[in-house]
C-alpha positions in Angstrom: -1.2 3.5 -12.6 -2.4 1.5 -9.8 0.0 -0.3 -7.9 -1.4 -2.9 -5.7 1.9 -4.9 -3.8 1.2 -8.0 -1.6 4.3 -9.3 -0.3 6.0 -7.7 3.2 8.5 -5.8 2.4 10.7 -7.8 5.1 10.5 -10.9 2.8 11.1 -10.0 -0.7 12.0 -6.9 -2.7 8.0 -6.4 -4.4 7.9 -2.6 -2.6 11.3 -1.4 -3.4 10.9 -2.3 -6.8 7.4 -0.9 -6.9 8.5 2.1 -5.4 11.3 2.6 -8.5 8.6 2.8 -10.8 5.7 4.8 -9.0 5.4 8.6 -9.8 3.0 11.5 -8.5 -0.2 10.1 -10.5 0.5 6.8 -9.0 -1.8 5.0 -6.5 -0.1 2.0 -4.2 -2.5 -0.6 -2.8 -0.7 -2.5 0.2 -2.8 -6.0 1.2 -2.0 -9.3 2.0 1.5 -9.1 4.5 2.2 -5.6 2.2 0.4 -3.8 4.8 3.0 -4.4 7.4 5.1 -1.2 5.6 1.9 1.5 6.8 3.4 0.6 10.7 4.3 4.1 11.7 8.1 5.0 12.3 9.0 2.0 10.3 11.5 2.6 7.6 8.8 1.2 5.0 6.1 4.0 6.5 8.7 6.7 5.9 9.1 6.0 2.4 5.5 5.2 1.8 4.1 8.3 3.1 6.9 10.8 2.0 5.8 11.1 -1.6 2.7 12.4 -3.6 1.7 9.7 -4.4 -1.6 8.4 -2.7 -1.4 4.8 -0.3 -4.2 3.1 0.4 -4.2 -0.2 3.1 -6.8 -2.9 2.8 -8.3 -2.6 5.8 -9.3 -6.3 6.5 -5.8 -7.5 6.1 -4.5 -4.4 8.6 -7.1 -6.0 10.9 -6.3 -9.5 10.8 -2.7 -8.8 11.3 -3.8 -6.6 14.7 -2.1 -3.1 13.1 -5.3 -1.0 13.5 -3.8 1.4 15.6 0.1 1.0 14.6 0.0 2.4 11.1 1.5 5.8 9.9 -1.3 8.5 10.1 -1.1 9.0 6.5 -2.2 5.4 5.9 -6.1 5.3 4.6 -7.5 2.1 5.0 -10.6 0.8 2.6 -12.3 -1.2 2.2 -12.4 -4.1 -1.1 -15.5 -2.4 -2.4 -12.9 0.7 -2.8 -10.2 -1.4 -4.2 -12.3 -2.6 -7.4 -13.6 0.7 -7.6 -9.8 1.6 -8.0 -9.0 -1.5 -10.2 -11.7 0.2 -12.6 -10.8 3.4 -12.7 -7.1 2.7 -13.2 -6.9 0.8 -17.0 -2.9 0.6 -15.8 -2.4 -1.7 -13.5 0.6 -3.8 -11.8 0.7 -6.5 -9.2 3.6 -6.6 -7.1 
């Protein structure tokens, strides 16, 4: 299942709810303010990058927030075309 998280984990519970529903086959894409969760050494990065699921961050949103060199080493940045490909690949999707 593809999970797309849009809001900052410091603003609402969307990422927490997402993490409650993921399994090992889940793919998480952080966009907009949700990319803040990918900052290395943060509580959120620890929770995101310890499982067996894949976590992507939309590169335009990472760069817009000046986070390029502050991300967890396991964070994988993607372009919009990869997000579109992931949407095509995953029939079931949830946007948080």
